[in-house]
N, C-alpha and C positions, 0 to 999 in steps of 0.2 A: 128508797134504797135501804137495805139492811146495813147498819153500821159495820165498819171494817177496821182492822188494825194494820198499819204499815210499819215496816221495820227498816232502820238504817243501821250503820255500823255501831252507833252509840245510843240510838233512841228508839223508843216505840212511839208511834203516832196512833193514839187510840181515842175512842169517843170519850167525852166527858161524862161523869156520873156523880152521884151524890157524894162519893168518897173524896171528890176533889173540891168540895165547897170551901172548906177552911183554907186550903192552900191557894185557891183562886182569890179568895178574899184578902189573904196576906200579901200575895204578889201585887194585887191591884191597889194597894196603898201607896205604891211607888208614884211619886209626883210626875215622872215622865210618862208613865202609862196613862195616867189621868189627863195629862196635858195633850198628848198626841192622838189618843184614840177616842172613840165616841162613848166609852163607858161612862156611867154616872159619876159625878164628883160632888160630894164625897161618895165613896163606894162602900156601901154597907154590907153586912153579912147577908141580909135578905136579897140584895142584888146578886151576890154570888150564888145563893141558893136558887134563885129564879133562873139564872143562866145554866147551871149544871144540871138541874132537874127538869126544866121545861123548855127553855129556848134552844139549847144545843140539841137535845133529842128531837125536838120538833123540826129542826132543819133537815135532819136525816129522813124523818118520816114523810115530809112533803117534798123532798128533793129540791129544796131551795138553798140550803147551805150545809156544807159538810165540815163540821168542826172537830178538830183534833186537839187533845191534850198532848203536849210534848213532854215525855218523861224519860229519864235515864234508864237504860236497860238494866244497869247494875244495881241501882238503888231505888228506882221508882220515884226519884225526886222530880217535882214539876219544874221543867225548864221554861215552859211558855205555852202559848196557844197559837193555833193556826186555823184559818177557815178558808175553804174554797167555796165561793158563792156563785150561784147561777145568775147570769145577767139576762136581760130581756132579748138580746140579740142572739140568734141561734149559734151554738158552738162557742160562745164567749162566756168566760168565767172570770172572777176577780179573786185575788188572794190577799189576805190580810193576816197580820201576826203581831204578837208582842212577846217579850222575853222577861223573865224574872231578873231583877237587878243582879243577884249573886251569880247568875249563870251567863252573863254577857261577856262578849269578847272571846268566845271559844268556838265560834262557828256552828253552834247547834242549830240556830234558826235557818241559816243558809242550807245546811244539810237537810233540814226538814222541808224547806221550800222546794228544793230540787226533787226530793222524793215525791212530794205531793203533786208537783207539776207533771212528772212522768206518769203518775197514776191518773191525773186528770186527762192527759192526752191519750192514754191507752185504754182507760176503763170508762171514762165519762164521754169520750168522743169530743173533748175540747179541741178547738183549733186556734184558740187565742186565749191566753191567760193574762189578765191585766193587773197592774198594781197602781194604786194611787195613795198618796200621802200628802199631808199639808206641807206646803212650801216651808222649808226650814227643818224638816225632820230628816236630818242627814243620816242618822243611824238606820232608819228604815230604808232609805235610798241605798245605803252601802250594802245592805243585805240583798236587795233586789239586783244591784249591779253584779255582786259576786255570784248570784245565781244565774246570770246571763241575760237578765232583762235589758231591753234597749230603751233608753229614754226617748220619749216621743214629744214632750213639750210640757207646757204649763196651762192649766185651765183656770181662768178667772172665775172666782166664786164656785169652784168645783166641788167643795165639800161643805156639808152642814155639820157643825160640831157644837153641841151644847147651845143651840139657838143662834149661832153666829155663822154666816157664810164666810168661807176662807178659800184662798187660792190653793191649788193642788198641783204637785208634780205627777206626771203620768208616764208609765212605761209598759211594755208588753213583752211576753215570751211566746214564741210559736213553736210547733213541734220540730221544725227543721233546726232550730237553735240547739236542740238536744239530740240531733241526729235521728229524729223520728219522722215517720211519714204521717201526713195529715189525711183526713178523710176526703179532701178535695185538693186539686192542684192549686199551687200558689204561684201567681205571676207578679213579682214585684214591679212597681211602677218605676219609670225612669226618673232619676233625681235631676231636676232642672232648677236653675235659679229663678227666684220670683222676678216678675217684670218690674222694671224701675217705675216709680210713680210718675205720672205725667206732669209736665210743668204746669205752674199755676194758670198760665194763659189758656191752657187747653181744657181746664175744668169748667 
């Protein structure tokens, strides 16, 4: 897919490029970004250069991941990053994001997630957008919940981060959550209580 730019009230979601290398490097010195995301730690300038000049463009060219720099429309300041990644299951994508420390608490990433979700549902044919984060990453979970994602549970050993398997929270957003139609009809299952465990004598 050819890279595109999305617009919100306050932001531009545009592809990363070489002009972002130093700003990505500076933002990713933040301990929380290094702790909760899979970026290298320590994060060197060569890591940022690899990301902005090779990895991010490659995701667009091979339709595996659509990465956006989140920049303020008024000043072009880098607010954060967001990626919509294709999963192996048809119609399923995953969203991931981080925000620069000085721009947190203003709703920018939630704004970007909602815009990217609508784009994924209407332009990519997505029918399910998933979010995962390591258990304990309450800031990322708060963004997902504000964007309308519904928590679905916890995956044991659901993430691999810097050589360590970690438990993960999971949530999902579907087109109808945003008032959009999906490519296929959706029939929710009936919510029923799990059966009680049998008594020991019956085991």
